[in-house]
LUMDREN-964360 format. One line per field, with one value per residue (C-alpha): residue in three letters; residue number from 1; x, y, z. Coordinates in steps of 0.25 Angstrom, whole numbers. Layout:
residues N
residu <- [ala,...]
num <- [NUM,...]
east <- [X,...]
north <- [Y,...]
up <- [Z,...]
***
This chain:
residues 628
residu <- [met,asn,arg,leu,leu,leu,gly,val,gly,phe,leu,ala,trp,ser,ser,gly,ala,leu,ala,gly,lys,pro,tyr,ile,glu,his,glu,tyr,gln,tyr,leu,gln,pro,asn,gly,asp,val,val,thr,ile,tyr,leu,asn,gly,his,asp,tyr,phe,gly,glu,gln,his,ser,lys,thr,gly,val,leu,val,ile,tyr,asp,glu,thr,val,gly,gly,leu,val,tyr,ala,thr,val,asn,glu,asp,arg,thr,ala,leu,val,ser,thr,gly,glu,leu,val,ser,ser,ser,asp,phe,asp,pro,phe,thr,asn,arg,tyr,val,arg,arg,gly,gly,leu,gly,ser,gly,glu,lys,glu,glu,gly,thr,glu,glu,asn,lys,glu,glu,lys,leu,gly,glu,glu,thr,ser,gln,gln,gln,ile,thr,leu,lys,thr,arg,glu,gln,lys,leu,lys,glu,arg,ala,gln,phe,ala,ser,gly,asn,val,arg,gly,leu,thr,leu,leu,ile,glu,phe,pro,asp,glu,thr,ser,glu,leu,ser,gln,gln,his,ile,glu,asn,phe,leu,asn,ala,ala,asn,tyr,ser,glu,phe,gly,asn,ser,ala,ser,val,asn,gly,tyr,phe,ser,asp,val,ser,his,gly,asn,leu,asn,tyr,thr,asn,thr,val,thr,arg,phe,tyr,thr,ala,lys,asn,his,lys,ala,tyr,tyr,thr,asp,asp,asn,his,ser,ser,thr,val,arg,ser,arg,glu,leu,ile,thr,glu,ala,leu,thr,trp,leu,glu,asn,thr,glu,gly,phe,asp,phe,ser,thr,leu,ser,thr,asp,ala,asn,asn,gln,ile,met,gly,leu,asn,val,phe,tyr,ala,gly,asp,thr,asp,gly,ser,trp,ser,arg,gly,leu,trp,pro,his,met,gly,lys,leu,ile,pro,ala,phe,cys,ala,asp,gly,val,cys,thr,asp,arg,tyr,gln,ile,thr,asn,ile,gly,ser,glu,leu,glu,leu,gly,pro,phe,val,his,glu,thr,ala,his,leu,leu,phe,arg,trp,pro,asp,leu,phe,asp,tyr,asp,glu,ser,ser,phe,gly,ser,val,ala,asp,phe,gly,leu,met,ala,leu,gly,gly,ala,lys,ser,asp,thr,lys,his,asn,pro,val,ser,pro,asn,ala,tyr,phe,arg,tyr,leu,ala,gly,trp,val,glu,ala,gln,glu,leu,asn,pro,asp,val,asn,pro,glu,ser,ser,gln,gly,gln,gln,ser,leu,ser,ser,asp,ser,arg,val,ile,tyr,arg,trp,ser,asn,pro,asn,arg,gln,gly,glu,ala,phe,tyr,ile,glu,thr,ile,his,gln,ser,gly,his,asn,gln,phe,gln,pro,asp,ser,gly,leu,ala,val,trp,his,ile,asp,pro,asp,gly,ser,asn,asn,asn,glu,leu,leu,pro,phe,val,gln,met,glu,his,ala,asp,gly,asn,arg,asp,pro,glu,asn,ala,met,asn,gln,gly,asp,asp,thr,asp,leu,tyr,ala,gly,ser,asp,phe,asn,tyr,asn,ile,pro,gln,ser,gly,asp,gly,gln,thr,asn,ser,leu,trp,ser,asp,gly,thr,glu,ser,gly,leu,his,ile,his,asn,val,ser,leu,ala,ser,ala,val,met,asp,phe,thr,val,gly,gln,glu,glu,ala,gly,gln,ala,glu,pro,thr,ala,ser,his,tyr,phe,ser,asn,tyr,leu,tyr,his,asn,glu,leu,arg,val,glu,pro,his,gly,gly,trp,phe,tyr,thr,glu,gly,gly,thr,phe,thr,phe,thr,leu,glu,gly,pro,thr,asn,ala,asp,phe,asp,leu,tyr,leu,gln,glu,trp,asn,gly,asn,lys,trp,val,tyr,val,ala,ala,ser,gln,ser,tyr,ser,ser,ser,glu,ser,ile,gln,tyr,ala,thr,gln,his,gly,tyr,tyr,arg,val,ile,val,his,ser,tyr,tyr,gly,ser,gly,tyr,tyr,glu,leu,arg,val,tyr]
num <- [1,2,3,4,5,6,7,8,9,10,11,12,13,14,15,16,17,18,19,20,21,22,23,24,25,26,27,28,29,30,31,32,33,34,35,36,37,38,39,40,41,42,43,44,45,46,47,48,49,50,51,52,53,54,55,56,57,58,59,60,61,62,63,64,65,66,67,68,69,70,71,72,73,74,75,76,77,78,79,80,81,82,83,84,85,86,87,88,89,90,91,92,93,94,95,96,97,98,99,100,101,102,103,104,105,106,107,108,109,110,111,112,113,114,115,116,117,118,119,120,121,122,123,124,125,126,127,128,129,130,131,132,133,134,135,136,137,138,139,140,141,142,143,144,145,146,147,148,149,150,151,152,153,154,155,156,157,158,159,160,161,162,163,164,165,166,167,168,169,170,171,172,173,174,175,176,177,178,179,180,181,182,183,184,185,186,187,188,189,190,191,192,193,194,195,196,197,198,199,200,201,202,203,204,205,206,207,208,209,210,211,212,213,214,215,216,217,218,219,220,221,222,223,224,225,226,227,228,229,230,231,232,233,234,235,236,237,238,239,240,241,242,243,244,245,246,247,248,249,250,251,252,253,254,255,256,257,258,259,260,261,262,263,264,265,266,267,268,269,270,271,272,273,274,275,276,277,278,279,280,281,282,283,284,285,286,287,288,289,290,291,292,293,294,295,296,297,298,299,300,301,302,303,304,305,306,307,308,309,310,311,312,313,314,315,316,317,318,319,320,321,322,323,324,325,326,327,328,329,330,331,332,333,334,335,336,337,338,339,340,341,342,343,344,345,346,347,348,349,350,351,352,353,354,355,356,357,358,359,360,361,362,363,364,365,366,367,368,369,370,371,372,373,374,375,376,377,378,379,380,381,382,383,384,385,386,387,388,389,390,391,392,393,394,395,396,397,398,399,400,401,402,403,404,405,406,407,408,409,410,411,412,413,414,415,416,417,418,419,420,421,422,423,424,425,426,427,428,429,430,431,432,433,434,435,436,437,438,439,440,441,442,443,444,445,446,447,448,449,450,451,452,453,454,455,456,457,458,459,460,461,462,463,464,465,466,467,468,469,470,471,472,473,474,475,476,477,478,479,480,481,482,483,484,485,486,487,488,489,490,491,492,493,494,495,496,497,498,499,500,501,502,503,504,505,506,507,508,509,510,511,512,513,514,515,516,517,518,519,520,521,522,523,524,525,526,527,528,529,530,531,532,533,534,535,536,537,538,539,540,541,542,543,544,545,546,547,548,549,550,551,552,553,554,555,556,557,558,559,560,561,562,563,564,565,566,567,568,569,570,571,572,573,574,575,576,577,578,579,580,581,582,583,584,585,586,587,588,589,590,591,592,593,594,595,596,597,598,599,600,601,602,603,604,605,606,607,608,609,610,611,612,613,614,615,616,617,618,619,620,621,622,623,624,625,626,627,628]
east <- [0,6,3,6,14,12,25,25,37,40,35,39,37,46,42,38,29,32,21,26,22,32,38,42,50,41,44,44,49,58,62,77,83,88,74,76,65,69,62,65,61,58,58,55,44,40,52,63,65,76,75,82,83,78,92,91,101,97,92,92,88,100,97,110,106,91,87,88,102,108,113,122,122,134,142,134,121,117,115,112,122,119,127,123,119,104,96,94,82,92,100,90,92,83,92,105,102,97,88,94,89,101,102,100,102,103,90,94,96,83,76,83,80,65,64,71,62,49,53,54,41,33,40,40,51,51,61,57,57,44,36,25,20,8,10,10,-3,-9,-5,-10,-23,-25,-25,-37,-46,-42,-44,-59,-71,-71,-57,-55,-41,-37,-31,-24,-23,-11,-7,4,4,11,5,-9,-14,-17,-28,-40,-45,-56,-46,-40,-53,-57,-44,-46,-61,-68,-76,-73,-60,-51,-44,-30,-31,-33,-41,-49,-48,-41,-54,-58,-45,-46,-61,-58,-46,-53,-66,-73,-68,-61,-67,-55,-58,-51,-54,-48,-44,-44,-31,-22,-12,2,9,21,24,26,41,42,35,42,56,65,74,64,59,45,40,44,36,25,22,23,13,3,3,0,-12,-17,-17,-24,-34,-37,-36,-42,-51,-56,-54,-59,-47,-55,-63,-51,-48,-38,-31,-32,-22,-31,-21,-26,-25,-26,-18,-15,-9,-9,-1,-2,8,20,29,40,51,59,56,54,56,47,33,36,24,25,18,23,18,14,24,20,6,-6,-18,-32,-46,-40,-33,-18,-11,-2,4,1,3,7,8,7,-5,1,-8,-14,-17,-12,-20,-9,1,-10,-17,-4,-1,-15,-14,-1,-9,-22,-17,-2,0,15,22,25,36,51,56,71,68,75,62,48,42,34,21,26,14,4,0,-4,7,18,19,5,2,15,15,9,-3,-5,-4,-18,-23,-15,-16,-24,-17,-12,-21,-14,-16,-31,-32,-26,-35,-47,-51,-50,-52,-40,-45,-36,-32,-21,-28,-18,-23,-38,-43,-55,-47,-51,-41,-42,-47,-49,-54,-50,-55,-46,-57,-60,-61,-55,-40,-33,-22,-13,-8,4,-1,12,15,5,4,11,2,-1,-12,-19,-27,-31,-26,-32,-28,-40,-45,-35,-26,-26,-11,-7,4,-4,-17,-18,-17,-8,-1,5,14,13,24,22,37,40,48,46,61,63,59,60,51,41,28,19,25,18,20,24,18,30,40,49,47,50,46,55,66,63,60,46,35,25,21,11,16,16,2,-3,-12,-15,-8,-6,9,18,27,38,53,60,71,72,74,66,56,51,36,32,22,31,30,41,48,49,39,27,15,6,0,-3,-10,-12,-22,-22,-31,-28,-27,-41,-49,-53,-41,-43,-33,-31,-25,-19,-11,-18,-22,-14,-19,-26,-27,-20,-28,-35,-35,-23,-14,-15,-5,-6,3,8,22,29,38,50,45,44,36,37,25,18,18,33,35,36,28,31,26,28,28,18,15,11,6,9,2,4,-5,1,-3,-4,4,16,25,26,34,32,43,44,55,59,68,80,84,93,86,74,76,67,60,50,46,35,40,30,29,16,12,4,14,13,22,19,29,31,36,44,42,49,47,43,40,34,40,32,40,36,45,37,26,18,4,-3,-1,-8,0,-8,-2,-9]
north <- [0,13,25,39,41,56,62,75,84,93,107,119,133,142,147,161,159,170,178,183,182,176,183,175,184,195,207,222,235,243,258,260,273,276,276,263,253,238,225,216,202,196,182,179,183,195,191,188,191,191,201,201,209,205,198,190,198,199,213,219,233,241,252,259,260,262,252,238,233,220,211,199,188,186,173,165,170,177,191,199,210,223,227,241,241,245,235,241,239,240,227,217,214,202,199,198,195,182,181,173,174,175,167,175,172,158,152,154,169,170,163,172,185,180,179,192,199,192,196,210,211,203,206,191,181,169,160,146,152,160,147,145,132,133,125,132,125,130,144,144,138,149,158,151,161,170,160,159,169,184,190,205,211,225,231,244,252,262,273,283,298,296,283,278,264,259,250,255,251,243,235,231,228,219,212,209,207,205,193,187,196,195,208,209,194,189,177,182,193,190,187,178,170,167,164,154,147,146,140,153,152,165,179,188,202,215,229,238,252,264,269,275,286,284,295,294,292,278,279,281,267,260,264,252,256,250,236,234,233,247,256,246,246,261,262,251,258,271,265,258,271,279,268,268,284,289,278,273,259,248,238,229,225,217,202,200,189,185,196,207,208,211,199,205,218,221,233,238,250,257,255,245,241,252,244,232,219,220,235,247,242,229,220,211,205,211,215,229,233,240,235,244,243,248,244,233,226,227,224,212,207,215,213,225,225,235,237,239,238,224,215,201,191,180,188,195,182,175,187,187,172,176,187,179,165,166,156,155,156,142,147,145,158,155,153,139,134,138,131,118,124,134,138,128,138,152,153,148,154,152,167,172,170,178,169,165,180,182,168,163,148,142,140,126,116,116,131,130,120,129,140,131,132,117,105,95,81,71,59,52,41,42,56,54,39,43,49,45,37,32,41,56,67,82,94,106,115,106,111,98,94,82,80,69,73,68,62,64,78,90,98,89,84,83,91,87,95,96,108,111,122,131,143,148,136,139,142,130,123,109,102,90,85,93,88,97,92,101,101,110,113,115,127,134,135,120,114,100,104,115,119,116,106,102,88,89,78,78,76,87,97,108,120,115,114,127,121,127,132,120,113,104,91,95,90,75,71,60,49,41,42,49,59,57,61,49,52,52,65,76,85,75,72,61,58,58,67,77,68,57,48,42,50,39,48,41,48,40,39,54,59,68,83,89,98,85,75,61,53,42,43,31,19,8,-5,-17,-25,-13,-14,-4,7,5,20,24,36,46,56,64,73,78,75,82,74,68,73,65,67,61,55,57,72,73,65,51,41,32,18,7,-3,-9,-12,0,2,15,17,29,34,45,50,40,48,48,39,40,31,27,25,22,26,23,31,22,32,40,42,38,25,19,6,4,9,8,13,8,16,23,31,20,14,6,1,-8,-8,-15,-3,-5,6,19,31,30,39,38,44,47,50,55,47,54,64,72,71,68,55,48,40,30,23,10]
up <- [0,-4,6,8,21,22,27,34,38,49,53,62,65,74,87,83,70,61,54,41,26,17,5,-8,-18,-13,-23,-18,-23,-14,-16,-13,-7,-21,-27,-34,-33,-32,-32,-20,-17,-3,2,16,26,36,45,35,21,11,-1,-15,-27,-41,-43,-31,-23,-8,-3,11,16,21,30,28,13,15,5,0,-4,-10,1,2,12,22,21,32,27,40,35,22,20,13,1,2,-13,-15,-23,-37,-47,-58,-54,-60,-75,-78,-90,-83,-68,-64,-51,-40,-26,-17,-4,9,23,29,35,49,47,40,52,62,54,54,69,72,62,67,81,77,70,79,92,96,100,91,99,104,118,115,112,123,127,117,105,92,88,100,98,83,88,97,85,79,86,75,64,66,67,65,66,64,60,58,45,46,32,32,22,22,20,7,2,2,-1,-15,-9,-1,12,5,-3,11,17,5,6,20,22,9,4,-10,-11,-23,-25,-29,-33,-18,-16,-4,6,20,26,14,15,30,28,17,23,37,31,36,50,50,47,47,44,46,50,39,43,34,30,40,35,42,49,40,26,21,20,35,38,26,31,28,39,49,51,46,60,64,55,53,68,68,57,62,76,69,62,74,82,71,70,85,87,74,69,83,79,89,89,98,86,81,84,95,102,116,119,112,101,87,78,64,62,47,41,27,22,9,-2,-4,7,3,10,11,18,33,34,33,32,26,27,39,52,65,79,83,94,102,101,98,107,107,111,120,109,104,91,89,75,62,48,39,24,13,4,-9,-22,-19,-7,-5,3,5,14,22,26,29,39,44,48,56,63,66,68,70,60,57,44,37,28,32,39,36,21,20,14,9,21,20,18,8,-2,5,16,20,31,22,8,3,3,-2,-17,-29,-29,-14,-10,-16,-13,-1,2,14,28,30,36,50,51,47,58,68,64,66,51,49,58,59,59,66,58,67,75,86,88,84,85,78,66,52,44,30,18,21,12,14,7,4,10,22,36,40,39,44,55,59,73,80,93,100,97,98,86,76,65,50,44,31,21,7,-1,-14,-24,-23,-16,-6,-10,-24,-24,-15,-23,-23,-20,-11,3,12,24,35,46,58,68,80,82,68,62,49,47,48,35,42,53,50,58,46,35,22,19,4,-4,-14,-2,-8,3,-7,1,13,3,-3,-17,-18,-10,-13,-25,-31,-25,-11,-7,-7,-18,-28,-21,-8,-11,-1,-8,1,-1,-3,7,23,31,38,31,21,19,29,39,51,64,66,75,64,69,61,61,55,45,32,20,7,-5,-7,-18,-29,-26,-25,-15,-8,-5,-1,6,16,30,38,34,25,31,29,17,11,-4,-13,-18,-31,-35,-42,-38,-50,-56,-69,-75,-89,-95,-107,-116,-109,-95,-83,-70,-56,-49,-39,-41,-43,-30,-24,-17,-5,-4,6,-5,-14,-29,-37,-51,-59,-72,-82,-93,-102,-116,-127,-136,-126,-119,-104,-95,-80,-70,-55,-46,-32,-22,-18,-7,-16,-29,-38,-46,-56,-52,-63,-77,-88,-101,-112,-126,-120,-109,-102,-91,-79,-67,-56,-45,-32,-23,-10,1,-4,-13,-28,-39,-53,-66,-78,-90,-104,-114,-125,-126,-116,-109,-96,-89,-78,-67,-58,-46,-41]
***
């Protein structure tokens, strides 16, 4: 009997969960002190970033020069060093200069810089000594009170004596609160997004102020000689004082936590950022220090961003999830990888690209469970003796997901959901069955032991290896095979607990990708007959092209006789091969090479890893591969 022994890896999250949106080749224009306007690219997040010019040369802000300069990296990659030479817009010639992004600081320095910047913006220590006796899951569950019912935030609108906003108060009001919103290409308003992904549990609305005109010209606040918190805090305090004293606003109408701290404080200011990363009024999440208090409530964290000429949903709802629920980022802060979740989740990179900025993907199943938006049905009979084993069905829009908990370790579990490329998941990289391994002691910066880890079906761990940010072979679909890496070692797709012990989780007979996925949980009974239904794969080959199945990966079997049949176009000659992993390389163990595209292999496998090769000896067309 062939079966999928689903393997899951390790997860982690550092003691102080960061709260910042990611930047991936984010482009902005910067006005140099000599009047030159240069294009800069930013990679990182709110608390650490590396910038480069169009030619890929590293860039930093030099206070002695008063602008952005080219930078080099010292020998041990612990610091960027200013060259003193201003970045110039005339340096880039697309016909002579080849873009190469230069390597920056080492991962350790990136992590250290992140922690220092985060402490400055949020006023919080992030060391292990600051962890309370409450588990992370308990802390996050406490925030579920802000994930359901009516939650009211405040959005401050700010203009300057020398610059007014291109967009009106009504534009911002619609972006935050309107039903059936689609302006600027967004898939929903902020309210609509959270209503959709929460199954209607959360009604998050914002009171939007009229525009406050700041006391000083914009250049005063966007001064790059100051960290972004300095002038931002000053400007926000100005606007809040105006709102209290001039507008007579009742701050007690806003949603607050148990300490009477305002949960959703958002700030939009007119125009562009007019500064470099992490300086002036660069968009970020921070904490208002000192706090502003009125009507018995006080401020806590805020998010501030520029209005510009259009509004983007993805970055805003990402930051809102930090504010309301304290969900942590799931990307890698030291930039040694893209993080396991990558493009498959809102709190990773699923709201940061050109398409997902306007239609951000849904939060992962575990976070939706913590928020109380879905029920987690326990499948492990050692935890729930009444659990359902055997065939299961799971819809992508279901209010129920599945969980396989570790009975010997609180908080560790596998969560199972169906992801379908539609609605807010339109730009997910794949459709199929997603499996998440949650490790309560995981760290985002540890690719082998993150807090939330996706079990990539192809076994490649591409995001963890910085190869890509998720692809169309990452979810389980169309087979009961296990797409395991045919090697031992930490971090591979497996169903082990983090300490290396067997979890007992077995998933097999997974259906083809659709909005409703069928699969079987539990080990097959001894003597059970082989399934009569075949496992089906279809694809297109050009002349002399080959393709690896299943889905570019491998399958694992404990042994048994399999039949592989291939049907290709009648006017072509397609051949069929079977390979086995011998511990060092793939070796051919069987072949079918007739003068047609109808091929068949029957082979008695041993326990191990196998893959199928379909090769076009002549001609092009679609093929169907079935496995019995």
